[in-house]
C-alpha positions in Angstrom: 219.2 216.2 117.2 221.4 213.3 117.4 220.1 212.2 120.8 216.4 212.1 119.2 217.5 210.1 116.5 219.2 207.7 118.7 216.3 207.3 121.0 213.9 207.0 117.9 216.2 204.2 116.4 216.3 202.1 119.7 212.4 202.3 120.0 212.2 201.1 116.5 214.6 198.1 116.9 212.9 197.4 120.3 209.1 197.4 118.6 210.6 195.5 115.4 212.7 192.9 117.3 209.4 191.6 118.7 207.2 189.7 116.1 204.6 189.0 118.6 204.3 192.6 119.7 200.5 192.1 120.9 200.4 188.5 121.2 201.7 186.9 124.3 205.3 185.5 123.7 205.6 182.1 125.4 208.5 179.5 125.7 208.4 176.0 127.4 211.9 175.5 128.9 213.7 172.2 129.3 215.1 171.6 132.7 218.0 173.6 133.0 217.5 176.0 130.2 218.1 179.4 130.6 217.3 181.5 127.7 219.4 184.9 127.6 217.0 187.8 126.7 217.6 190.5 123.9 220.6 192.5 124.7 221.3 190.3 127.8 225.1 189.9 127.6 227.0 192.2 129.3 229.9 194.1 127.8 232.6 192.3 130.0 231.2 188.9 128.5 231.2 187.4 131.9 227.8 188.2 132.9 224.3 187.8 131.2 220.7 188.0 131.9 218.6 184.8 131.3 214.9 183.8 131.9 213.5 180.3 133.0 210.4 179.0 133.9 208.9 175.8 134.7 205.8 173.9 133.4 203.9 174.4 129.9 204.4 178.0 128.6 206.7 178.5 131.5 204.2 180.4 133.6 205.0 178.4 137.1 208.1 179.8 139.0 209.2 182.1 136.2 212.0 184.6 136.9 214.9 186.4 135.6 218.5 185.7 136.6 222.0 187.0 136.7 224.1 184.4 134.9 228.1 183.9 135.2 229.2 183.4 131.6 230.5 181.4 129.7 229.6 178.4 132.1 226.0 179.6 132.1 225.8 179.3 135.9 222.9 180.9 137.8 224.0 183.6 140.2 220.9 185.4 141.6 217.3 185.9 141.0 216.3 189.5 140.0 213.6 191.2 141.9 210.6 192.4 140.2 210.5 189.9 137.6 208.3 186.8 138.0 205.1 184.9 137.2 203.2 187.4 139.2 204.2 190.7 137.3 204.7 189.7 133.5 202.8 188.8 130.6 205.5 187.1 128.2 207.7 184.3 129.2 209.7 183.8 125.9 213.4 185.3 126.4 213.4 187.5 123.1 210.2 189.4 124.8 212.5 190.8 127.2 215.2 193.4 126.7 218.5 194.5 128.7 220.6 197.8 128.3 224.0 197.4 130.1 226.0 200.2 131.2 229.3 200.2 129.5 231.3 198.8 132.7 229.0 195.9 133.2 227.8 197.5 136.6 224.3 198.3 135.9 221.5 196.9 133.6 218.2 198.1 132.6 215.6 195.5 131.7 212.3 196.2 130.4 209.4 193.8 129.8 205.5 193.6 129.2 203.3 193.8 132.3 200.2 194.0 130.1 199.8 193.9 126.4 200.8 197.8 125.7 202.5 198.6 129.2 206.3 197.8 129.6 208.0 198.0 132.8 211.3 199.0 133.4 213.7 197.8 136.2 217.0 199.1 136.8 219.8 196.8 138.8 223.2 197.5 140.2 225.3 194.5 139.8 227.6 193.9 142.7 229.6 190.6 142.6 227.4 187.7 142.2 224.0 189.8 142.9 221.9 192.4 141.0 220.1 194.7 143.4 217.0 196.5 142.1 217.2 200.2 142.4 214.4 203.0 141.9 213.6 204.1 138.3 212.9 207.6 137.7 209.5 208.6 136.9 209.4 211.5 134.2 205.5 211.4 134.4 205.6 212.3 137.8 208.1 215.1 137.5 205.9 216.7 134.7 202.9 216.4 136.3 203.1 215.7 140.2 201.2 212.4 139.7 202.2 208.6 139.6 200.4 206.3 137.6 199.7 202.9 139.2 199.6 200.5 136.2 197.2 198.1 137.8 194.5 200.4 138.7 194.9 203.6 136.7 192.6 202.2 133.4 193.0 205.9 131.6 196.8 204.9 130.7 196.8 202.5 127.7 200.2 202.5 126.5 203.5 203.0 128.5 206.9 202.3 126.7 210.3 203.6 128.4 213.6 203.2 126.8 217.1 203.5 128.1 220.2 204.5 126.2 223.4 204.6 128.4 225.8 207.5 128.1 228.5 206.3 130.2 229.2 204.3 133.4 226.7 206.2 135.6 224.5 208.1 133.5 221.9 207.2 130.7 219.1 209.0 128.5 215.5 208.0 129.7 212.9 208.3 127.2 209.4 208.0 128.5 206.3 207.6 126.2 202.6 207.3 127.4 199.1 207.1 125.9 196.2 208.2 127.7 192.4 208.1 126.8 190.2 210.8 129.0 187.1 212.5 128.8 188.5 216.2 129.1 191.6 218.1 127.9 193.2 218.9 131.3 195.8 216.4 131.3 197.4 217.8 127.7 197.1 221.2 129.3 199.2 220.2 132.2 201.6 218.3 130.0 202.1 221.5 127.6 205.0 220.7 125.0 205.3 217.5 126.3 202.1 216.1 125.2 199.9 215.8 122.2 196.3 215.8 121.8 193.8 214.5 119.2 190.2 214.1 119.7 188.7 210.6 119.1 185.3 209.6 117.2 183.6 209.0 120.6 184.1 212.6 121.8 186.9 211.3 124.1 190.6 212.5 123.8 193.8 210.7 123.0 196.6 212.1 125.0 200.2 211.4 124.3 203.1 212.1 126.6 206.7 212.0 125.5 209.8 213.0 127.6 213.5 212.4 128.0 216.0 213.3 130.5 219.5 212.4 131.2 219.6 210.5 134.6 222.7 210.4 136.7 223.2 207.7 139.1 225.1 209.1 142.3 226.0 207.9 145.7 224.0 205.1 147.4 222.2 204.6 143.8 220.4 207.6 143.9 219.3 209.0 140.6 219.4 212.6 139.7 217.0 213.8 137.0 218.3 216.3 134.5 216.0 218.8 132.7 212.9 217.2 130.9 212.6 217.5 127.2 210.6 216.5 124.3 211.0 212.9 123.9 210.0 210.8 121.1 206.3 209.8 120.3 205.5 206.2 119.3 203.5 206.8 116.1 
């Protein structure tokens, strides 16, 4: 119960923190300006995650960076975050969750208006290495959703809450619109079904699991349980 409340609180804060939850959040950066993202400061206060781009709205050469603090010096570019795969450029539209020892960081951002992407990085000295993000939906269904081609997924909202240096709770929420109930039947207690006025079905998926990062940064997924629905 305490875990579900914690995840629900994190979900609420993350949604409330962005006043432009549906519009594109843009910022034009001055030369040398690197905006620290929400939650971007590492617990050790010596590292941070910041974003920067060029041109009007910062859509040119946009990237996220690992920064050395307090000098605010750029250390490394984070793979998987660029002008090719993001929707927003404002720093407060990006969210970081650091492990308590500042050795791992989860960064989430919008790929589409209602689709979040979650990247997890192992921080090693002056670099941040992208590691695999667990897929709870694939564990539940055997199916991987490719965001750019699977048009039936309308919302994807993953959140992370660290339990310790190498373990975290992952909540995976998704909303699908489909012509039949087959997906809901496969999801079982992890799903919620409602019929729409046009005869199609709105199917929600919400699962959480404890993830443990093992040797070579391989993730072990704990037992799936009912997660928090975004209602």
